[in-house]
N, C-alpha and C positions, 0 to 999 in steps of 0.2 A: 504494500500500500504506500502510495507516495505522499509526500508533503503537499503536493498539489491537491490531492483528494481531501486531505485534512482541511486545507483552506477553503475548498468547496463547501465542506460541512459548516465551517465558521460563517461563510457568506450566507448559506441557507438559514442558519440560526439567526444571524443579524437581520436578514430580510423578513423573517417571520416573527421576530420579537416585537412586542408592542412598542418598546422604546429601545432601538438599537444602540443608543449611547449608554444604556444601563448594562454593564458587563455581566452582572448577576442574571439578568433576564436572558441575555445571550447564552450564558452558561446553562440555564434551565432549558432553553430551547435546544441547545446542542445535546444535552442529556436525553431529551425526548427523541431527537432524531437518531441518536446512537442506539437507543433502546429498540428501534425498529430494524436495525441491521443485524445480519448474521454475526455470530461471535468471532469468526475468523476475520471478518472485515473490521470489527471493533479492535481486534488485536493489532491489525495493521495500522489503524488510525492512532492507536496508543503509541506505537513505535514512532510514527511520524511526529506526534505531539512531543515525545521525549526528545527527538532531534531538535525541535524548535526550542524546547526548554533548555537544552544544552547550549544551543547557539546564543541564547539570550542570557546565559549565566556569565555575566561580565561585570567586572568591578566598575567600569565607567557607567554602565546602565544602573548599577546599584547606587552610584553617586547621584545620578539624575533622580532616581526614585526617592532618595533621601531628601534631596532639595524640594521636589514636588510635594511630598507628603509630610514634610517637616520632621523627618526621622524615618528610619526604615530598619526594622529588625530582620533576622534571617527569614522568619515566616512572612513578614511584611514584603520582603523582596520576592518571595515565591508568589504571593498574591498580587503584587504589582505586575509581575509578568503574566499572570492570569488575565488581569485587566488589559494588558498590552496585546495579548493574543486576541482578546475579544474585540479589539479595535479593527482587526482585519489585517490582511497581508501587507498592504502598502504601508500603513503606519508602523507595523512591526518591523518590516525590512529596513525602513528609513531609520528607525530608532536604534536598531542593532548596529547599523553602520555608523550612525552618529546620534547619540542620545540627545544632543542639543536640538535636534529637529522636533522633539516633543513640544517645543515652544509653539509650534504651529497647530497643535491639536486643541480644539476649542475647550474640551473638558479640563485640560491642564490649567487653563486660565481661570476657570470658574469653580472647580470641584476641590474638595479635600479628600484625602485618603483614597486615592485611586488604586483600589485593590479589588480582586475578585477571587475569593476562595472557591466559589462555584465553578468558575471557568478553569482555574488552574488544575490541570490533571484530569479534566473531565472524561476523556476517553479511557484513561487508565482506571479511573474510579468506576466507570460503567463496566469495564472488563472485570474488575475485582468483584463487583456485586453479582455479576452473572456467572462467572467461572469459579469464584471462591479462591482465586490465586492471582498472582501478578501476571500481567501479560508477558509472553515470551519475547526475547530479543530486544529488551529495552536497553538504552544506552546510558552510560553514567555521565556525570558532569565533568567538564574539563577543569584544569587548574584555574582558579578564579583570577589570579594575578595579584599584583601588589596593591594593597589598600593605600589610600591617602586620606588625609584628615578631611572628612566631609563637612566639618564645621569651619574650615579655613576659608574665610571670605575671599581672599585673594586667589586661592586655588579654584574656588567655585567660579569666580568671574573669568578666570583663564580658560577653564575647561568647558563652561556652559554659558557663554556670553548672552545668547538669546534667552535661555531659561532664566538667567539671573536678572535680566531686564524686566521680564514679566512677573517674576516671583520675588525678586530681591528687594 
């Protein structure tokens, strides 16, 4: 199962959610759509989802989440990435390449606590519920990289000039 198919599922969930900007609603719809699929397809989508989770497991994205949410624990970073996946492929890909592009996402300007536990690991969760075990062939996270002081205002301005302008 490809990452493209996972993004198709996210697009379908966003299109059928009452409020596609609400990541938890998108996650609920994704869960419903996954429940309609054969278990082997859910397993493939869980693998694709893990690939996206691993790609977004980056210290620079964690720093952006910290700035956006006014702090960000380990779990908070997981749920932030759930929110990010719920925004769709284009927003996700831009943010992974350059977290400062999140300054262009309207929700970043207006919302607090951009997190979605419902969306984070949605395919993996559905697989667990239906099979009673972890999906096969999931990938692990890469090395996170070197942390920097997320509370260092000069470093934040240097790394996230656009986010700093709208949030600083």
